[in-house]
Phi, psi and omega in degrees: 000315184296315181299321177296316177298320175300315179295324177293317178302314181295317181297316179298324182289320175298318180297318177302313180298317178300321180291324178295316182293318179298317183296316177300314179297314178297322181291332178287316184280318181233076184291333189304312182295339182263358175258326182207133179241100188063240177266001187267118175287118191302327187299339175300337183284337186303307179303311178296327175299309181299323180295319177297321178295319177293320177300318178298319182298319180298320183290342174272356181268158171203176180299329181302332179302338182265001181296324182305331179292324181273323183285323184220064188299324184296314184296318178296315178301311177302311184298310179294312180304309180303314180299313181274357170259310186291308187294308174309312180295322173299314182296318178296319180293313178300317181301321178282317180299319180281345178054047178291164172299152190310315185283328172297314182299322178294325176296323179296317176293322179301309175302325178292330181274356183284154173285175175282164179232189186293340179304323184292329181289319176296313182291328176293321176300315181291323185283354182064040177264197184274084187296317176300321174300310180307307181300317183295315182296313179302318181293313182294316179295326175295314183287337177279339187308319182298337182262311185285322180295314180294324180294313179296319182292325177295317188283320185266322180264352181299336178281345178272308182220169181277130181242131173257111187301308186292319184292319175295322181296317179298315180302316179294321179295326176288320182286318192252297193293318179296307182303318180292324175295317173302318181295318178302314183299316179297323182293323178292310184286323182249047183301337179288336179257018184300320182300321179291314176303317182289345176270322187278312185302315180298325176295313176300312179300317178298314181298317176305313183291323173301318181290318181301312183302319181290319180297313182295319181297317181293317182293321183259023182307310185302315181293323182293323177294339176274313189240005189311305183291324179296316181290324180296314176301318181299311183288331174296313174305310178308311180297305183291330175292326178298313178303313185295308182298321177301312182303306184286334175295313176300323179294319181299326180274015173071029182272156182292163186297319181301317184287330180292319178299317180302308182298318182304315184287322179294321179286317188279343183249123187249160172278083183298329177299310178303311180303319178299321180297311180300322179295322180296310182299331180276352180077023186229036184299329183284351183229291177301331184283346188292313184297319171303318181289322180290323181297320181298315176298317180288315183294327181289326180284310182291319178298321178292322179290316183293317183294319177298320179295313178299324180300327181276346178231077182302146171310151181306317184298325176294313181299321182289323181290322178293323180291318174301316180299313186297314178300321177296318178297310182302314185294328179289321177299320179294000000 
């Protein structure tokens, strides 16, 4: 049963990745429907869509998500610390190495400063990693985002564009914290319907992200035609280096294989939706918003491939436990 569930999740994730890529291609070829519908500018949908996605994230959370802090504090600390150290510094370094225009460079830093998202939890499940640790790290990094994102952006992206710490903090609270808290409340109030919510909200969230990718791609089409391939290479390096440094940082701290995989995925996978929302609030979705939307497309592709590979190569501790169970079943049959 668990293997079948794992296969279904992997299959659904591959479909989701394919839809993101298709949406981006369609938006590049036929930008008009994704930029304006009659007199309505489509980019106005981005912020409410992100808030719905964050609401969905809240409905999947519970107080149990914080148990990991008590049960495995070292692993949680390493996961969160690696996430907010490795990716922002990588983003800042790559933005300078590639010498992008200021607003494009700021977008590279922005996606690096973002917390992890629900994608990492799904990928960890597929990869047979430490899912409770993944959920805890995602939750903690999301709650820390209103404070750490503005601070990191002021420090690292301030040389590219003007950053208002307090304005960004308030915006992140509006985009993330309020919807997540409402989602938590709905989960608490309608706990008997939690299974239904957990089935519906991920589908709505995925559809929202696909639409956001299409809108931002279409809006920033001109800039993408200028720096598109270079920016795609930049975010690919950012993503893959995040996986690599996350994994080996966890190794250095003596963590088990499942937890190392979790830290790798938590570091390499970012909340592109939140970064896009910040770009919208800054009024620079066609420039600052490009790196987040490209990163979302890239990370879902590479993350799916990595998680699928790991699913075919279970950690030693899982193989040993499966062997013990199999031997126990065989002995009973005898």
